[in-house]
N, C-alpha and C positions, 0 to 999 in steps of 0.2 A: 504494500500500500504506500503510495507516495504521500508527501507531506500535506498536500491540499486535501486529499481524500481523508487523511487522518484527522485534520482539523474539522472537516465537516462532520465526521463521525463523533468527535468530542462534543460538538455543538448539539447534536441530536440526542446525546445521553440525557440531557436535562429534561427532555420531554417524555422519557420512558416511564411507563407505569411500574408499579412494584413487581408485578409478575415478569415484565420484560427485563427489568434489572436483574432479577434472580436468574432468568434464563441466560442473560449476558454474562453474569458471573460464572455460571456453569460452563459456558462455551470457552471463556478465557481459561478456566481451570483445565478443561479438556485439551486445549492447545498447549498449555504449559506441561501437562502430564505427557502428552504425545512427544514433545521435544525431549523430555527427560527419560523417555522410554518406559513410562509407567503404564499400567493397565487403564483402559478407558472407563469412563463412568457413563452409565446408560440412564436415560430418563424413565421415570415411572409412568406407566400408562394412565395413572389416575389424574395426572396434571403436569403441565410443563414446568411448574415451579418446584415439583418434587423430584428427588433423585435418590437412587439407592446404589449401593456398592455393586459394581459390575462383576459378578461371579456367576459361574454356570448353574449353581443351585438356585432354586426359587426363593429360598429364605434361609437365614441362619438361625439356629437355636444353640443353646449352651451344650446340648448333647451331640450335635453334629460336628464332624471334622471340617474345619475351614480349609481353604486352598492353601497349599504350601508355596507361597509366593514371597518374593522380596521386593519391597517398594523401590529400592535404589539398586540398579543393576551393578553399580560400582562396588557394592558390598559383597566381597567374594568369600570371606571367612565363614567357615561352617558355624561358628558360634553366633555370628551376627544373623545368619540365616535362621538358626534355631530361635533366636529372640524375635525375629520378625514374624515367624510362624506363630509363636505363642501370642504375640501382640495382636496379630490379625484375628486369631481365634477369640481373644477377649473382646475386641470391638464387635465382632459378629454376634457374640452372645449377650453382651450387656448394653450395646447401643451407646448413645451419647452419655457421657458421665455427668453432664450438667442438667439434662431434662429427661434422660432415659428414652428418648425417641429413637426409633429404628430407621428414620428417614435420613440417611447419610449420603454424602458424596465424597469422593476422593479430592484432596486439596493439596496436592504436591507431596513432598517428603522433606525431612530434615533429620540430620544426625543419624542416618541409617534406618529411620523408621517412617512409615507412611503417616501422613496427616489426613484428617478427615474434617468435614464441615457438616454441622447439623442444619438441615433446611428448616427445622422448626424454631430453634432458638438462635440460629445463625452464628454460633460460636464454633471455632475450630479447636481441634485437640489431636492428641495422639493416644496410643494405647496406654501410656504411662500416666496420663492425666488423672488426678484423683487417686492414685495408688501410692503406697509407701516408696516406690522406686522413682517417683517423679523428680526430675531435676538432679538425679544421681548420675555422676559422670563415669567415664571409662566402661562403657557398656561391653566392650570386647572382653573385659575381665569378669563379667558376671557369671558365665558358666563355670569359671574356676571357683568363684565364691559358692556357687551351688554345690560343686563337688566337695568343697570343704564342709558344708553342712551335711552332706550325705555321709561322710566319713567321721563326722563329729570331732573335727580338729580343734586344737587350741587356737587362740587368737594369733599367737606368734607363728604357728605353722600356716594358718590361713593367710596371714599377711605375706609370708614368703611365697606361698603358692600363687597369690594374686599380684605379687610385686607391688604392694602398697604399704603404707605405714601401718603400724599396729592400731593407732587411733582410727584410721580409715577402716581397717578390718572390723573393729568394734562397731563403728557406725553402720557398716554394711550388714553385719550380722543382725543387728536389731531392726534394720529396715526390712531385711528379708523375712524376719520372724514376725513382724507386726501383723500381717494378714493371717499367717498360720495360727496365731494366738486366738483369732476369732473364728477359725474354721472348725465348727463343731456341728454335729448332727442336730437337726431340729427336733426329731423324735427318735426314741429308741423303740425297738420292736420286741414283742414276745417276752421271754424271761430276761429280766434285767438284774445284774449283780451290782451291788453298791457297797462300798466300804471306804473308810478313811485311812490315810497313812499320814505320817508326820515327817517333816523335813526341817532340819535345824535352821533357825533364823540366821540370816547373814546380812552384814552391812558391807559386803565386798565392794571396794571402789570408793567408799566414803572416807574422807580424810579428817574431818573435824566433827566435834560434838557427838562422839560415840557414847552410847549409854553404858558401855562396859569396855574393858580392855580388849584390844584387837586380838583375834586369833590368827594363827598362821596356817595356811593351806587347809582351810575348812575347820580344823580343830574339832573339839568335842564340847558337849554341853557341860555346864558347871554342876548340874543336878542330874541325878539318875531318874529315869522314867520320864513321864510327861510333865511338862512345865510350860511357862510362858515362852521359853526359848524354842519350843517346837511349834512349827506352823502347820495347821491341819490342811491337808489336801484331799478333797473328795473326788473319787473316781467312780463312774457308773459305766457299765459295759454290757451290751447285749450279746446274745450267742452268735450273731453274725459278725461280730468284731467292731461294731460301731461304738465309739468311746467318747464320753464327755467328761470333763474334769473342771475343777475350780479350786482356787486358793480361797479358803474360808477366813473371814475376819475373826469369827468365833465358831467353836464347834457347838452350835445350837440349831434348833428347828428353823429359825428365821433364815439363817445362812444357807442351810440345806435347801429350803424352799426356794430361795433366790437362785440357787444353782440348778435345781432339777425341776422347778415348776414348769409345766407344759412339755418338758422333755420326757418325763416319766408320768404316765397317766393311769387312771383306773383300768385301762385296757391291758396294762402290763402285769406281770407277776414279778414282784420285787423280792429279792433274796438279800439278806444282810445277816450280820452276826449279833444283832441285838443292841447296837449303839442307840442311845436314847434319842439323839438328834434325827437319825434316819427313820427310826420307828415312829417318832412323833410326826415327822413329815408324812409318812405313809398313812397314818391314822387320820390326820387332818385332811389329806387329799383323797381319802377312802380308796387307797390302792391296796390290793391284796398283797400281804407281806408274809414271807416265810422267814422266821427267826431261827437261825442255825447255831448250834453250839460252837464255840471257838475250837479250831481255827476256821470253821466254815465248811467242813466236809459234808457230804450228803448223808442223809439218814437212809437206812435200808428200805423203808417204805416209800421213799421218794428219791431215787438215785439221781434224777435229773435236776434236783434243786440243790445248788451249792454256790459257793463264791470262789471256786478254785481259779476261774479265769481272771477275775479282778485281782486276786492275790498274786497270781503270776505276773500280771501287768505291773503291780507294785514292785515286785522283785526286779523286773527288767528295767523299770524306770530308775530305781535307785542305783542299780549297777551301771546304767548308762550315765548317770550324773556323777559317779565317783571320780572320773578323771578330771572333772572341772574343779575339784577341791573346793567345793562350796559355790553356790549360786546366789547372787544377791536377791533377797526376798522381793524387792521391787520389780525384778525382771523374771520372777519365777513363773508367772503365767505364760511368758513367751517361750520359756524352756519346756513347759508342759505342751504347748502347741508344737514345738519342734519334735518332741517325742511322739506325739499323735501322728504327725506327718510321716515320721520314720516308719511307724507301724503300718500306716495306710499304704505307703509306697511299696512295702514288701522288701524282698531280697535283692532285686536288681533295678533300683531306681536310676533314672537318667537326669542329668542337669536340667534338661528341658522340663521335667516334672516339677522340680523345685522352682523354676522360673514361673510356671503356671501358678504355683501356690503363692509366690511372692506378689504376683499381680492380682491376687484375690479370686482366682478361679478355684472353686471348691474341689478338694481331692477326695475321691471315694474312699470310704473306710475299708480297711483290710477285712477280708472274710477269714475267720479262724474256725477251728474245730470246737464244738461244744464241749 
């Protein structure tokens, strides 16, 4: 287009209607994407102002596999390709992070990730917008960080693996665990086993105003048995392997109700070892409850009612926490989410699975033997 025609085109922009401007924006984005080698955007048949992501499927849902495409053809590394695939899947499942609309159109790319524009709220975004990983740099190192989470490495080893400072490794760890801490099943099914365990209170990382002398490498409690130094952690698990847990402020009925209310219902059969808080919750919610003698093994008349699975989970959790030499209590919920994700992913997880978790895509719970 010569300069005269371009000037005339600019003059005509002022007289466009809202729908025409929207269509003009879309055509400009198409031209820009075509020059960059990106995939085109196709118009929705319901109106010229609406656009959707141009993929061969008719619609995306969270359960469907999205196309394995990379927005920027210059990104050749396999790690970046994996991140782009996970990012595309997230956008296809959740839609716009600002208004949840599914009416989206491609809007170029930046930093190795495709950008999108919502035709409803007219805001642009990428797959990291609104997630704990937003504005986090060095994306090419994220698969290495995911691998460090898979193997349960210390911060020093994770920093060496990712070639970053230890402080950066600490920040990355908690960014990656923020979504996992909230990834819990909405409902448990069938027989549910519930029991509490206790983890020693820790002020790890705190330098001033300690309420007691500092302990080294986790240390031991100053008192034997249960005391205020022991933090109660409630775990509930059904026979399919779905697990929910919570750090309790106090071991009482109110705290258990806040953790299990709506997750365990009268449709379930609850098994416990007779703890007053759990029994009180079951009675208040009118949930059938089987109280087992300690340590929670089955009775001969009901061999399927026991809490062996949840006790086994307690053992695996504490053994897994041991190499950390104490976990700061303020971060304990994130480490519980870390362990839940480890159990859910099974024996052969991939870094891409952890990237999905970090982006807030729910991870299916592991199926275990009853």
